[in-house]
Steps between C-alpha positions, in 0.01 A plus 500: 500500500559396141257762362660770717846401371380509140340841553811648661726352232283638221491840666878507553576414136241747371636783717863422402414510130291813551794674670725390213254654258488829689872540564647413163511682169291392199665259259549627147743235381381273216506125545801462269720746312376630162754305294399166655137595455558575132686169455206312651243695300684427175469126570121505524364349178241699305134409549581298813150569634333288230453127451494368857319231696437483874406266781335642812534338843275569799669248730868445562553127441410488127726801446781326687459186289534698177786708637694189600441345157629817333804513728581135436476551122715815493788485251678836526398724792260542789432842652292517819402800711260474793424747776497200734692180433489310827711201605206273582444171320358675191792743477746215547319291239535780244851585614618143458364496144682828430826359635466188286448710188801716594710182528384408149637826362177702494557857616282556808437835668289542814417841644296576812412803708742523790289648778229230510735205447779572750444179696540289185848628410658171609304323228601747230863438594438127454356562154794724410739222602313273257543731202190721512573871456318644802447872549310693770323813383582814701672348807398673822724555800364606837436778578303560181413868495573564134212573268623244248456225762129558451531405134441124495480271197151351518509344152455132416670405173618177341659480154616168355705487179346830390182322383299429819421737784294541818371798698222583743436502873648169614826475693694186590385387844302213653200714592430562131440125469370399843321821587476654845367347820162658436456430130650446153715750314329640191733663248547561128808429288550467126734322262587662166636344184591713202676825409375683814745295708769735366331777700531292817864430418560873459363569849697221667830604342448865595442395862804271488712780359385733778580242768837386363614809303564261211308436181566153358562447131146511366500301177391167648220650712296639210454211258298537182134539607270205439135610465270239650165668553283801428520701821632856517702530822650817640735468798521810720725581795494766765709615791695790647817370333415547137165573338308634801141405599401364159274222634310750716447728199398208277250378761342844514503522120326164463231614745459831319462327162256232616148510361315197636683340794828471687562210740804516728663268752764604752617367837523855632289808433688817592450701181700806407292812432539449123364144509224583749383787279500273193307227684238742625470690171444177306229387742327840497471499120325163509786253452455178697804520729557202727794437729579181692732511801561241773276491805807427714858626476806279466726727700472732795196661655510831312456404135132411491393793721708733281315364196164546673579869551479549122186295444242764590606741226498224238160367612349849492610533137337170404799266503400152615754349740491130578680316779644167386445242774633172354854542631736784412466687170846605377402539134579828320286518186286746305263426214294751304232496233578146373797648315806541725628332815793559729695259722775654708710496814359836614252546782264795524712687750767773515783253558430320173422815306776729632768307691540151356623375165203328339408326176172435326359394167212637296348244268280649229302192404131425545541131587763580762287779648201265524721243676605753764139615531386143566769463767376819664140376498611171658674695777197725532289194584733443799458860617240724657457864407515772764161658567551879504230562762631235739858612447429858606351370826812317618617593854688824558807321641538310173486822301763658724731200469457503122596867485807429714603211275454728199782723626741206465348376174763642262756260651276198551 
């Protein structure tokens, strides 16, 4: 009964969002008005891509420890945006620390995506009563048949005092620490220190301005940069409100420019035609293209079959696709040619590329790239690659179900 309920719920939500997509007009409105955008752009310090250091996390608890230490040491402001910020014991642990800092006079802003956090609104009201400035992104009211209700903020951003920042694939919820009933949760997050944090600050404040229609006085949020490393970090954003599908284009560009290898991790594999063409073209010209996806989905019964419907084309081109079996792989990373690596909030699917607001970072540094490569190889050891011959011989009913799931894939 539970699996039937999950399937029907997933189908209902997918169909509702699909209808919203079909019935509404395209959005051409920028995220914020040009004057606010110019004001923010003018605050970005020059050369803010240079002189940075990073810490990479592949499990949640070490990241949480560092995040709590940074929150507790904050002196001026804390800006937090998560797609999911749940009111479980982890969310309440962080929320209590935020409220304490607000009581000490630190300016605290918390933003979350409205549609996936509706049942936690009571907790956000509690935090607001304790001095935290709480703001939902794009509140949704039933019935939601407007195209803009499809545009969700899937970013994960933390900025503390303008000098420390976080981004990646991790949300705030117990399962990121405890895992699922059938295995641990494997994810990737990063902490940045240095001038590149100003780029994160820029993104957060633009989202805050869009949600509140107010742009705070900016002087305190862009302190003098303090170089503390040698890494070149470029923060990129994408989404229908603003720059368009930048992360999709950059993913295809990285594949097109690769010479030796490209290793990718994603919890979902529903590639757009542009990314599928880039994947296949890279493999056909001899680049070692490997992709790891989970062997089991974390939600619904359609996601994994939808992904499987795209596998044959990639396998025929020479892409190697591995199924991660040691829990659930939620990591979103790319590394290429020992020279550049990407950690982001974006999945390989149309929702991330075309419908959601996403954020990612490109680090042009050999040592960092080798670190992400080593993480991939560790995950690869917990995976098994799909055999093309065996895969083509799967039963007809599976193929039919995969093709059916593919129809819904743009909204999954």
